[in-house]
C-alpha positions, 0 to 999 in steps of 0.5 A: 783771638783777642778781638773776638773775646774783647766784647764779651769779657764779662761773660767769659769763664762762666758756664764751664763744661757741665757734665764733661769729665776730666778724662774726656777733657784730657782725651780731647788733647789728642785732637787738633782743636779744643772741644767746641763747647769748652769755656774760654778758660778751659780752652786756654788750659787746653792750648797750654797743654798742647804747647801753645803758651801764647794762645793760652795767655792771649785768652786768659789775659782778656778775661776779668775774673778770679778764675782767669787770674788763677789761670794767668798766675799758673801760666806766668809760673810756667813761664818762669816769671814768679813775680808776675805769677805772684801778682796774679795769684793775689788777684785770684785770691789764692796762695802762690802754688808750689805744686808741680805744674802738671799737678796745678794744671790738673787741679785747675781743670778739675775745679773748672769742670766741677763748676 
């Protein structure tokens, strides 16, 4: 996956999923694969919610944007690595979240879908 994402780093995370509603994204979790038109960071969050933290992290760590840093921070907080999460929240320009993980996941997805 990383090899596929590497060459287009500067383009990743842009053009989220205009028109997709949160409920549609949540419903897509019943499938075995993320929505085919999902932007990479939404795909990362989809894999995380499906229980594949590694795949989610693999996607987030190769994207260089403040949005990717936010996803990266969330993933490290979920992992229990608060120090690393703090670093990524600072890179994202966001305060270190204290929300329940499920609430932060939803907040990130909703914000990305609204872009």
